[in-house]
N, C-alpha and C positions, 0 to 999 in steps of 0.2 A: 672558760666558756667554750662550748663546742663550735667549730666551723663545720660546714657541710660540703661534701664533695658529691657530685652527681655523676654517675656513670651512664653515658648514653648507650645502652646495650640493646641491640635489636631484639624483637619479641621472640625470635627463634632461639635465642641463647638461653641456656639453662643456668640461671645465676645462682651463685652461692651466697646467699645472704648470711649464711652461717659461717662466715669467715673465721673459722676457728682453727685450728691446730697446725701450724706450719708443716705442710705435708705434701711432698712429691708432686709439685705442679708440673704440667706438661702441656705443650701445644698440640700434641697428637691426641685425637679422640680415642677414648678407651672403648673396646668392644663391649656391647651389652652382654650381660650374663645373668643366668638364673641364680638367685641367692641359694646358698647351701641349705640343706634340710634342717639344720639346727637353728635357723632363723624363723620364728613364728610370725605369721601374718605378712611375710615378705611377698612382694609382687614381682612378676617377671619384668625384666628391663633394668632392675636395680643392680648396681655393681657392688657385690659384697666386699668387705674389708676385714682385715685381721686386727682386732683391737690391740693396741700397744705399739703398732707400727708408726703412729703419728706422734708429733711433739705435743704433749698435752699442756693445758693451762698450768701456770706455775705461780701466779701472783694475783692478789685481789684487785678488782677493778673499782672504778669510781662509785658504782652503785652496789658494791658488796658482792659482785659476781667474780668470775674468773677471766682474766685477760689471756687470750690464746692467740698465737701468731699463725699466719698462713703465708705460704710462699716465702719462707725464711724472712719473716717480718715485713713482707711487701704490704700486707694488710693485717688487720687485727679484728677481733670481735670480743664482746663481753658476754659470757654465758651466765645467766642468773637463775639459780634454782629457788623457786618461791614455795611458800606454804601450799599444801594441797597437791603438790606434784607438778605445778606449772614450771615450764622451762622457757625463759625469755632470752632471745639473742639480739644484741645490739651490734650492728656492723660499723666498724671503725676503719680509719685510714692508717697509714704507716706510723704516724706520730701518736696514735691512740687517743688523741684529744679532738680529732676531727671526725664528725659523723660521715659515714659513707653510705650513699643511697645506691641500691642495686635494683634490678628489675623485680617487680612484685610477682611472686609465685609460691606455691606450696612446696615444702621440702620434706622428703621422706628421711627419717632417721631410725637408727637401730639402737636399742638400749639393752644392756645386760648388767646383772648384779655383780658385785665384786666376787670373783671366784667362780661365777656361773659359767657353764658351757653354752647354754642356750641364750638367744637374744630375741626380743620382740620389736616390732616396728611401731612407730607413731609418726604423726605429721606435725611439722612446724608451719604454721600459716602466717602470711604477711599481715602485720599490724602496723601500718604506716604511722609514724609520729607526726605531730604538728609541724608543718613546713615541708614535709616530704612532697616531692613533685608527683603529679598524676601518673599512675602506672609504676611508680617507684616506691621503695620502702627501705627503711634503715632499721627495722625491727621485725622479729618473727616470734610467734608465741605457740607453744605446744603443750600437751598434757601427757605426762608419763602414764603408762598403764598402771592400774591400781596396785599391782603386786610389787612395784618398784618404789612406791611412795615412802619416803622416810629412810631409804636404804642408800648405801654407797653404790653408785652406779657409774657406768661408762657409756657415753653416747658417741655414736659414729654416724657421720653423713658420708655415704659411699662416694658420691660424685658431685662436685660443685664446680660451676663454670663462672669465671669472671672475665668478660670479654671472650677472647679466643682461648683462654687458659682453662685447664681442668685441674681441680684439686680434690684431695681426699682429706677430711678433717675429723678430729675426735677430741673429746674433752671429758673430764670427770668432775664429780661434785665434791672434790676434796676440800675446796675452800669453804663450802657450806658446812661440811662435816666438822672441820676444825679450822677456823679462820686463822690465816698466818699472823694477823695482828695480835691474836690471843696467845700465840706460842712464845714461850720464853726463848731468848736467843741463846744458842750454845756458847759456853765460855771458851776462851782460847785455850790451846793445849797446855801451856805453862801455868795459866791461871787454874786450869782444871786440876792439874796435879797438886797445886797448892790447896785448892778447895777440898779435894778428897783425901789427900794423904797427910794432912795436918789436922790435929784435933782443935776444937774450939767450941765454946758454948756447951750444948748438951751432946755434941758430936765428939765421941771419945776415941781413944786409941783402940779400945776393945771393938768399937764399931768399925774402925778402919780394917782391923784384922778379920772381923766377921764378914766384911764385904770383899774379902780376898786381896786386900792391899792393892786395889786397882781403882781406876776411875770408871765412871758410868759408860763413857764411850768405849773403853776396853771391855768391860763386862757385857755390854749390850751391842757389840759389834754385829752388824747385819740385822739388828732388830727392826721389824716392820711395824710401825705404829698403826693402829686402827682406832681412830677416835670415834666414840659414840656419844653424841650429845644428849641422848635420851636414856640414861640409866633407869632401870626399874627400881621401885622401892625395895630396899634391902641390899642393893648392889653396892659394892665398894666403889668409891669415887676418888679421882685424883685430887690430892690436897691443893694443887695449884690451879687446874682448869675446871675442876668439878665435873669433868666428863667421866665416863665409866672407866674404872681402873683396870689395868691388865696385870694379872698375877705373875706374868713373865717379866714384869718390870718392877722388881721389888728392891728396896734398899733398907738397911738396918740403921736406925738412928736412936740413940739413947737405949740401945739394947732391944728395941722394938721394931717390928717389920711393918713398913709402909708400902703401899702399892700405888703406882703411878700410870699415866697413860703413855708416857714416852720419856726417853733419857733427859732431854732438856729440862723437863719438870723436876727431875731428881736434882739437877744442878741448882735450881732455884730454891728447892726445899732444904737442901743441905746448907746452902748459904744462909737461909733464914734460921736454921737450927744453930748455926754458929754465931750469927750476929744479933738475932732477936729471938732467943729460945723461948721466951714467954708466949710467943705467937704460935708455937707448935702444940697441937692438941694430941690427945690419945688416938691411936689408930682407929678405934671404933667410932670416933667422932666423924670420920670421913666415910660415911655410909649414907646412901640416899634414903631419906625418910618418906 
């Protein structure tokens, strides 16, 4: 059950209800700057940031969003990406179970697609929850520009103030794209060697040789997973998560090639091939209908 903390912040303070990404807090005010030309719809006075400089959300929150720290875990927030492109932010205290109220005000955010050079701006407006004090809020709600809906995105809030402190925060929708709870856990190194380098079930010595006599973590070292929850009809899908498969993440089992979304899924599928071979279907069965 949540407790509530109220911050008595003067009206002149620009509050960061977006308490998101543990990022470079400072007591010294930052100079105002004109956003760079590659930010569409940005207004003068906003302080631009370089995406990737912040500590981004790394675990799922109570409501299925992303918990992100701010000020080296001095505060937290949960960023929730909802259907239709809505972005909801819940401000939390240090322990993540306590609601944190901050001064009610609109927040300007910048969003860019994964791998994009350009960013667009949108506004997160205060949406006080029941029990929030007058003039305070513990929730903000915004709408992504239409071109970013359903895509992997990165959101940055250039400048947020909590009391006299100033923070820069950022977060991604990686949890929405592929929830951590749905990801198989990577096996330990010794277990991994035993899993991949010994035959069993329909996983044969010939398969081990065809896969280069190595483990998935060796073969896919440096592999960057890009999980797509919305494969199109006809697309190959990962046998484990049923997300869109990546042809760069392929493993031979029973002499046949299977495509996966990420290496941990290969772990799980190989284990199934050895322990419950009857559960393994033909490669073509793993295709979006």
